[in-house]
C-alpha positions in Angstrom: 63.4 108.1 116.7 63.1 107.4 113.1 61.3 109.5 110.5 60.3 108.6 107.0 59.3 111.2 104.4 58.8 111.2 100.6 60.4 113.8 98.3 58.4 115.3 95.5 60.8 114.1 92.9 61.0 110.7 91.4 64.1 109.9 93.4 63.2 109.8 97.0 65.5 109.6 99.9 65.1 108.1 103.3 66.9 109.8 106.1 67.6 107.6 109.1 69.0 109.0 112.3 70.8 106.3 114.2 70.9 106.5 117.9 74.0 104.5 119.1 74.6 102.8 122.4 76.4 104.6 125.2 79.7 102.9 124.3 79.6 104.4 120.9 77.9 107.7 121.7 80.9 109.7 120.7 80.1 109.1 117.0 76.8 110.3 115.5 76.3 110.0 111.9 73.5 110.1 109.4 73.3 107.7 106.6 71.4 108.5 103.5 70.1 105.5 101.6 68.9 106.2 98.0 65.6 104.6 97.2 64.5 104.4 93.6 60.8 104.8 93.1 58.6 104.5 90.1 58.2 107.8 88.2 54.6 107.0 87.5 53.2 106.6 90.9 52.6 109.6 93.1 51.8 108.4 96.5 51.7 110.8 99.4 53.0 109.2 102.5 52.2 110.6 105.9 55.0 110.9 108.3 55.5 108.0 110.6 56.8 108.5 114.1 58.1 105.6 116.2 58.9 106.1 119.8 59.3 102.5 120.8 62.9 101.3 120.7 64.1 97.9 119.9 64.7 95.6 122.9 68.5 95.3 122.2 69.0 99.1 121.9 69.8 101.0 125.1 68.0 104.1 126.1 69.6 107.3 124.7 71.8 109.4 126.9 70.3 112.5 128.4 73.4 114.5 128.1 76.3 114.8 125.7 79.7 113.7 126.8 82.2 116.4 127.7 85.9 116.6 127.8 86.0 116.6 131.6 84.4 113.1 131.7 86.9 111.8 129.2 89.7 113.3 131.3 88.3 111.7 134.5 88.1 108.3 132.8 91.7 108.6 131.6 92.8 109.9 135.0 91.0 107.0 136.7 92.7 104.5 134.4 96.1 106.0 135.1 95.5 105.8 138.8 94.6 102.1 138.4 97.9 101.4 136.6 99.8 103.5 139.2 98.1 101.5 142.0 99.1 98.2 140.4 102.6 99.4 139.8 102.9 100.6 143.4 101.7 97.3 144.7 104.2 95.5 142.6 107.0 97.8 143.8 105.9 97.3 147.4 106.0 93.5 147.1 109.3 93.6 145.2 111.5 95.1 148.0 110.0 92.6 150.5 110.9 89.7 148.3 114.3 91.1 147.6 114.9 91.7 151.4 113.9 88.1 152.2 116.3 86.8 149.5 119.1 89.0 150.8 118.5 87.9 154.3 118.6 84.2 153.4 121.8 84.8 151.4 123.4 86.6 154.3 122.4 84.0 156.8 124.3 81.2 154.9 127.8 82.8 155.3 127.0 83.5 159.0 126.2 79.9 159.6 129.4 78.9 157.9 131.4 81.4 160.0 129.9 79.9 163.1 131.1 76.5 162.1 134.6 78.0 161.6 134.5 79.6 165.0 133.8 76.5 167.0 137.4 75.0 166.7 138.8 78.3 167.9 137.5 77.6 171.4 140.0 74.8 171.7 142.7 76.0 169.2 143.3 79.3 171.0 144.0 77.9 174.5 146.2 75.2 172.9 148.3 77.8 171.1 148.6 79.7 174.4 149.7 76.6 176.2 152.2 75.5 173.6 153.9 78.9 173.3 153.9 80.0 176.9 153.7 77.2 179.4 155.5 74.3 177.7 158.8 76.1 177.1 158.8 77.6 180.6 157.9 74.4 182.5 159.7 71.7 180.5 162.6 73.4 178.9 165.8 72.9 181.0 167.5 76.1 182.4 170.9 74.9 181.2 169.7 75.0 177.5 168.8 78.6 177.7 171.1 80.0 180.3 174.8 80.1 179.4 175.9 82.5 182.0 175.6 86.3 182.7 176.1 87.3 179.0 174.2 88.7 176.0 173.5 85.2 174.6 171.5 84.2 177.7 169.6 87.5 177.6 168.7 87.0 173.9 167.6 83.4 174.5 165.3 84.5 177.3 163.9 87.3 175.2 163.3 84.8 172.4 161.2 82.6 174.7 159.1 85.6 175.7 158.6 86.6 172.1 157.3 83.1 171.3 154.8 83.5 174.1 153.8 87.0 172.9 153.1 85.5 169.4 150.9 82.9 171.0 149.1 85.4 173.2 148.4 87.7 170.2 146.9 84.8 168.3 144.8 83.8 171.3 143.5 87.3 171.7 142.6 87.5 168.0 140.7 84.3 168.2 138.9 85.4 171.4 138.0 88.6 169.8 136.5 86.8 166.8 134.5 84.4 169.0 133.2 87.3 171.2 131.9 89.3 168.2 128.1 89.2 167.6 126.7 86.6 165.1 124.9 89.5 163.3 127.6 91.4 161.4 125.3 94.3 160.8 125.5 95.2 164.5 128.8 96.7 165.7 130.3 95.0 168.7 132.0 97.8 170.7 133.0 97.2 174.3 134.4 100.2 176.1 136.0 99.6 179.5 135.2 102.1 182.3 137.6 104.8 183.2 138.2 103.4 186.7 139.3 100.1 185.2 141.8 101.8 182.9 143.2 104.0 185.6 143.9 101.3 188.1 145.3 99.1 185.4 147.8 101.7 184.4 148.6 102.3 188.1 149.4 98.5 188.6 151.5 98.3 185.4 153.4 101.5 186.2 154.1 100.3 189.7 155.4 97.0 188.4 157.6 98.8 185.9 159.1 101.5 188.2 160.1 99.2 191.1 162.8 97.3 189.2 164.1 100.5 187.7 164.4 102.0 191.2 166.3 98.9 192.3 168.7 99.3 189.4 169.2 103.0 190.1 169.9 102.4 193.8 172.4 99.7 192.9 174.2 101.9 190.4 174.4 104.8 192.9 175.7 102.6 195.7 172.6 102.8 197.9 172.1 99.0 197.7 175.0 96.7 198.5 176.5 94.6 197.1 176.2 96.2 193.6 174.7 94.2 190.7 176.2 94.8 187.3 173.9 95.7 184.4 174.2 92.4 182.4 173.1 90.1 185.3 170.3 92.6 186.1 169.2 92.5 182.5 169.3 88.7 182.4 167.1 88.6 185.6 164.6 91.4 184.9 165.2 92.5 181.3 162.6 90.1 179.7 160.2 91.0 182.4 160.4 94.8 181.6 160.1 94.1 177.9 157.0 91.9 178.2 155.4 94.4 180.6 155.9 97.2 178.0 154.2 95.0 175.3 151.3 94.3 177.7 150.8 98.0 178.2 150.8 98.6 174.5 148.4 95.7 173.9 145.9 97.0 176.5 145.9 100.5 175.1 145.2 99.1 171.6 142.2 97.0 172.9 140.9 100.1 174.6 141.2 102.1 171.5 139.6 99.5 169.2 136.9 98.8 171.9 137.6 95.1 171.6 135.7 92.6 173.8 139.1 91.1 175.0 140.1 94.1 177.1 139.1 92.2 180.2 141.1 89.1 179.2 144.3 90.7 178.1 145.7 91.5 181.6 144.9 88.0 182.9 146.8 86.3 180.0 150.0 88.4 180.4 149.9 88.5 184.2 149.6 84.7 184.5 152.7 84.3 182.3 154.5 87.0 184.3 154.3 84.9 187.5 156.0 82.1 185.7 158.5 84.5 184.2 159.5 85.8 187.7 159.7 82.3 189.1 162.2 81.6 186.3 164.1 84.7 187.4 164.4 83.3 191.0 166.0 80.1 189.6 168.4 82.2 187.5 169.2 84.3 190.6 170.5 81.2 192.3 172.6 80.4 189.2 174.1 83.9 189.1 174.6 84.1 192.9 172.6 87.3 192.9 172.6 89.5 196.1 169.8 89.1 198.6 168.1 92.5 197.8 167.5 91.5 194.1 166.1 88.1 195.2 163.7 89.8 197.6 162.8 92.3 194.9 161.8 89.5 192.5 159.8 87.8 195.3 158.0 91.0 196.0 157.1 91.3 192.3 155.7 87.8 192.3 153.5 88.7 195.3 152.5 92.0 193.6 151.4 90.4 190.4 149.5 87.5 192.1 147.6 90.2 194.0 146.8 92.1 190.7 145.8 88.8 189.0 143.4 88.2 191.8 141.9 91.7 191.4 141.5 91.0 187.6 139.6 87.8 188.3 137.4 89.7 190.7 136.7 92.1 187.9 135.8 89.3 185.6 133.2 88.1 188.1 131.9 91.6 188.5 131.6 92.0 184.7 129.6 88.8 184.5 127.2 90.0 187.1 126.9 93.4 185.5 126.1 91.8 182.1 123.4 89.6 183.6 121.8 92.5 185.4 121.8 94.6 182.2 120.1 91.8 180.3 117.4 91.5 183.0 116.8 95.2 182.7 116.5 95.0 178.9 114.1 92.1 178.8 111.2 93.9 180.6 111.9 97.0 178.5 111.6 94.9 175.3 108.5 93.2 176.7 106.8 96.5 177.4 107.9 97.9 174.0 
């Protein structure tokens, strides 16, 4: 609304009340425009009222703005910015996760390429350190008679095999580990397996010691001196002790090679005892020690057969467990 009035004095003023749009409704001001009129003329103007607004001017607000409305506007704007920032933060971890996954997959692929030669390198090391010296090395080169030198040379051959067996087991453990390093690969053998394994190893360890005790006490005739007995069965007892220690370590570390360790050592033990039979002929050993060595060969062949049966059982158990997990994963 605009009103126009004339003051009685010569200097008349026009008061204009501006009604602003909604975007500028927070500021109301009144402008006073001085109008110079002639002092001679006295014209009485009637008040003029105009209720029609200009087409570009919006309708006046029916209520004055309050502080709550301003707070709501500010609060709504802050929520908008928070929503945008939350969306950006939600997208950022997903992008970072994808980048980290791609970066982690590249070393895994490279490690898989490095593991492929181990499938052939490990058995070659085991063959070169264990079978080749035992099968192709002449007895005369390592056996110089019933003395300490022959005993040390035989122990040296078994130590070479033990180094090759350790490298083979480490490579087998590396190949058996899961491709995904974030998942721990823990394989714990059952208690029955550990119990019967310890029974077999203890039996194979006690029998030669009982034979030695009976010979020293005179129960077995003819008597066998300690040095010839050590040459025949000393490396056997030493390697059996190393096997027991290795098996206990694989059980403690829950390594996947706990099922392969006895097979590796027991296969070499058969060759080791067959070498003892040849040395018995060189030493002219009594019959009871020769029969003892033959009995040990038969015992470890029997235990080796049981170990191979356990390998077959474990393969069937693993396939059955996978079949049970596949329907569970499909249902889930």
